[in-house]
PAVEX-448739 format. One record per residue (C-alpha): residue number from 1; residue in three letters; y, z, x. Coordinates in steps of 0.5 Angstrom, whole numbers, plus 500, padded with zeros to 3 digits. Example, Ala and Ser with C-alpha at 12.3 -4.5 7.8 and 13.67 -1.06 7.14 Angstrom:
BEGIN
<pt i="1" aa="ALA" v="491" w="516" u="525"/>
<pt i="2" aa="SER" v="498" w="514" u="527"/>
This chain:
BEGIN
<pt i="1" aa="MET" v="741" w="751" u="731"/>
<pt i="2" aa="ASP" v="742" w="754" u="725"/>
<pt i="3" aa="THR" v="737" w="754" u="719"/>
<pt i="4" aa="ASP" v="743" w="754" u="714"/>
<pt i="5" aa="PRO" v="747" w="748" u="715"/>
<pt i="6" aa="PHE" v="754" w="752" u="711"/>
<pt i="7" aa="LEU" v="752" w="757" u="715"/>
<pt i="8" aa="ILE" v="761" w="760" u="717"/>
<pt i="9" aa="VAL" v="762" w="763" u="724"/>
<pt i="10" aa="PRO" v="769" w="765" u="724"/>
<pt i="11" aa="LEU" v="774" w="761" u="729"/>
<pt i="12" aa="ARG" v="777" w="766" u="734"/>
<pt i="13" aa="VAL" v="784" w="766" u="735"/>
<pt i="14" aa="GLN" v="787" w="772" u="739"/>
<pt i="15" aa="THR" v="794" w="772" u="739"/>
<pt i="16" aa="ARG" v="799" w="777" u="743"/>
<pt i="17" aa="SER" v="801" w="781" u="736"/>
<pt i="18" aa="PHE" v="794" w="780" u="733"/>
<pt i="19" aa="VAL" v="787" w="776" u="732"/>
<pt i="20" aa="ALA" v="785" w="770" u="727"/>
<pt i="21" aa="ASP" v="779" w="770" u="725"/>
<pt i="22" aa="ILE" v="779" w="763" u="722"/>
<pt i="23" aa="VAL" v="774" w="760" u="717"/>
<pt i="24" aa="PRO" v="774" w="753" u="714"/>
<pt i="25" aa="ILE" v="780" w="752" u="707"/>
<pt i="26" aa="ARG" v="776" w="754" u="701"/>
<pt i="27" aa="PHE" v="777" w="748" u="696"/>
<pt i="28" aa="LYS" v="783" w="752" u="692"/>
<pt i="29" aa="ASP" v="788" w="751" u="698"/>
<pt i="30" aa="TRP" v="784" w="744" u="701"/>
<pt i="31" aa="ALA" v="790" w="739" u="697"/>
<pt i="32" aa="GLY" v="796" w="743" u="699"/>
<pt i="33" aa="PHE" v="792" w="743" u="707"/>
<pt i="34" aa="LEU" v="790" w="735" u="706"/>
<pt i="35" aa="ALA" v="798" w="734" u="704"/>
<pt i="36" aa="VAL" v="800" w="738" u="710"/>
<pt i="37" aa="LEU" v="796" w="734" u="714"/>
<pt i="38" aa="ASN" v="799" w="729" u="713"/>
<pt i="39" aa="LYS" v="806" w="731" u="715"/>
<pt i="40" aa="LEU" v="804" w="732" u="721"/>
<pt i="41" aa="ALA" v="799" w="727" u="722"/>
<pt i="42" aa="PRO" v="804" w="722" u="725"/>
<pt i="43" aa="PHE" v="807" w="727" u="730"/>
<pt i="44" aa="LEU" v="800" w="729" u="732"/>
<pt i="45" aa="SER" v="796" w="723" u="733"/>
<pt i="46" aa="ARG" v="801" w="721" u="738"/>
<pt i="47" aa="GLY" v="800" w="727" u="742"/>
<pt i="48" aa="ASP" v="808" w="730" u="739"/>
<pt i="49" aa="TYR" v="807" w="737" u="739"/>
<pt i="50" aa="GLY" v="815" w="739" u="739"/>
<pt i="51" aa="GLY" v="816" w="733" u="734"/>
<pt i="52" aa="ALA" v="812" w="736" u="730"/>
<pt i="53" aa="VAL" v="815" w="743" u="731"/>
<pt i="54" aa="LYS" v="821" w="741" u="730"/>
<pt i="55" aa="ALA" v="820" w="735" u="724"/>
<pt i="56" aa="LYS" v="816" w="739" u="720"/>
<pt i="57" aa="GLU" v="816" w="747" u="722"/>
<pt i="58" aa="ALA" v="815" w="749" u="714"/>
<pt i="59" aa="ALA" v="808" w="743" u="715"/>
<pt i="60" aa="LEU" v="806" w="747" u="721"/>
<pt i="61" aa="ARG" v="807" w="754" u="718"/>
<pt i="62" aa="ASP" v="803" w="752" u="712"/>
<pt i="63" aa="VAL" v="797" w="750" u="716"/>
<pt i="64" aa="ILE" v="797" w="756" u="720"/>
<pt i="65" aa="ARG" v="798" w="760" u="713"/>
<pt i="66" aa="LEU" v="793" w="757" u="709"/>
<pt i="67" aa="GLY" v="788" w="756" u="715"/>
<pt i="68" aa="ALA" v="789" w="762" u="719"/>
<pt i="69" aa="GLY" v="791" w="768" u="713"/>
<pt i="70" aa="VAL" v="796" w="768" u="718"/>
<pt i="71" aa="ALA" v="803" w="771" u="713"/>
<pt i="72" aa="PRO" v="809" w="765" u="715"/>
<pt i="73" aa="GLU" v="813" w="771" u="717"/>
<pt i="74" aa="LEU" v="809" w="774" u="722"/>
<pt i="75" aa="LEU" v="809" w="767" u="726"/>
<pt i="76" aa="ASP" v="817" w="768" u="727"/>
<pt i="77" aa="ASP" v="816" w="773" u="733"/>
<pt i="78" aa="LEU" v="810" w="768" u="736"/>
<pt i="79" aa="HIS" v="810" w="765" u="742"/>
<pt i="80" aa="PRO" v="810" w="758" u="742"/>
<pt i="81" aa="ASP" v="803" w="758" u="746"/>
<pt i="82" aa="ASP" v="800" w="762" u="739"/>
<pt i="83" aa="ILE" v="803" w="757" u="735"/>
<pt i="84" aa="VAL" v="799" w="752" u="740"/>
<pt i="85" aa="ALA" v="793" w="756" u="738"/>
<pt i="86" aa="LEU" v="792" w="759" u="731"/>
<pt i="87" aa="ALA" v="794" w="751" u="729"/>
<pt i="88" aa="GLY" v="789" w="748" u="734"/>
<pt i="89" aa="GLY" v="784" w="753" u="732"/>
<pt i="90" aa="VAL" v="785" w="751" u="724"/>
<pt i="91" aa="LEU" v="784" w="744" u="726"/>
<pt i="92" aa="THR" v="779" w="744" u="730"/>
<pt i="93" aa="GLY" v="775" w="750" u="726"/>
<pt i="94" aa="ASN" v="776" w="745" u="720"/>
<pt i="95" aa="SER" v="774" w="739" u="722"/>
<pt i="96" aa="ASP" v="769" w="741" u="726"/>
<pt i="97" aa="PHE" v="767" w="744" u="719"/>
<pt i="98" aa="TYR" v="768" w="737" u="715"/>
<pt i="99" aa="THR" v="765" w="733" u="719"/>
<pt i="100" aa="ARG" v="759" w="736" u="722"/>
<pt i="101" aa="ARG" v="757" w="739" u="716"/>
<pt i="102" aa="VAL" v="760" w="738" u="709"/>
<pt i="103" aa="GLY" v="760" w="730" u="711"/>
<pt i="104" aa="PRO" v="753" w="730" u="712"/>
<pt i="105" aa="ALA" v="752" w="734" u="706"/>
<pt i="106" aa="ILE" v="755" w="729" u="703"/>
<pt i="107" aa="ALA" v="752" w="723" u="705"/>
<pt i="108" aa="THR" v="745" w="727" u="704"/>
<pt i="109" aa="ALA" v="746" w="728" u="697"/>
<pt i="110" aa="THR" v="749" w="722" u="695"/>
<pt i="111" aa="GLU" v="744" w="718" u="697"/>
<pt i="112" aa="ALA" v="738" w="723" u="694"/>
<pt i="113" aa="LEU" v="743" w="721" u="687"/>
<pt i="114" aa="ALA" v="742" w="714" u="689"/>
<pt i="115" aa="ARG" v="734" w="714" u="689"/>
<pt i="116" aa="THR" v="734" w="717" u="684"/>
<pt i="117" aa="LEU" v="738" w="712" u="680"/>
<pt i="118" aa="ARG" v="734" w="707" u="683"/>
<pt i="119" aa="GLU" v="728" w="710" u="681"/>
<pt i="120" aa="ARG" v="730" w="712" u="675"/>
<pt i="121" aa="ARG" v="732" w="704" u="673"/>
<pt i="122" aa="SER" v="726" w="701" u="675"/>
<pt i="123" aa="ASP" v="721" w="706" u="671"/>
<pt i="124" aa="PRO" v="718" w="702" u="666"/>
<pt i="125" aa="ALA" v="717" w="708" u="662"/>
<pt i="126" aa="ASP" v="724" w="709" u="661"/>
<pt i="127" aa="GLY" v="725" w="701" u="656"/>
<pt i="128" aa="PRO" v="730" w="697" u="658"/>
<pt i="129" aa="THR" v="737" w="698" u="663"/>
<pt i="130" aa="SER" v="741" w="693" u="660"/>
<pt i="131" aa="SER" v="742" w="692" u="653"/>
<pt i="132" aa="PRO" v="739" w="685" u="649"/>
<pt i="133" aa="THR" v="745" w="679" u="649"/>
<pt i="134" aa="LEU" v="745" w="675" u="643"/>
<pt i="135" aa="PRO" v="744" w="667" u="643"/>
<pt i="136" aa="PRO" v="750" w="663" u="644"/>
<pt i="137" aa="GLY" v="753" w="662" u="637"/>
<pt i="138" aa="ASP" v="750" w="668" u="634"/>
<pt i="139" aa="THR" v="755" w="669" u="628"/>
<pt i="140" aa="LEU" v="752" w="677" u="626"/>
<pt i="141" aa="SER" v="755" w="681" u="631"/>
<pt i="142" aa="THR" v="762" w="678" u="629"/>
<pt i="143" aa="PRO" v="767" w="680" u="624"/>
<pt i="144" aa="ALA" v="768" w="674" u="620"/>
<pt i="145" aa="ALA" v="775" w="669" u="619"/>
<pt i="146" aa="SER" v="778" w="670" u="614"/>
């Protein structure tokens, strides 16, 4: 077990033409990557890989471009199994990183923040945590009717 929860070890995918070292998507590409995955998800979730390629070829190219750093024009001469290996590597590498590392880190940070907020609210030195309420009928805080 490594001590750095964000240590990134590239997932190496060998094609007939080149080797791609796949690392998790960078934040700058995250929104685009998720948009592309939304286009492919209906096909991938039912195992219709041919349908994904046929209906969403541009999205598949974008997954590989964003996730493996491979220029889309390099994909034209690859065999289908190389495309599957690259796309699979991107999906595997990202799902593993985000579910095993980022998700738990976000949960830990959120719990720490909640704990800090609870402690802060219960600290009497901080004074009251809510605004005082006025008795019913108090007109000092409302504008006078004209």
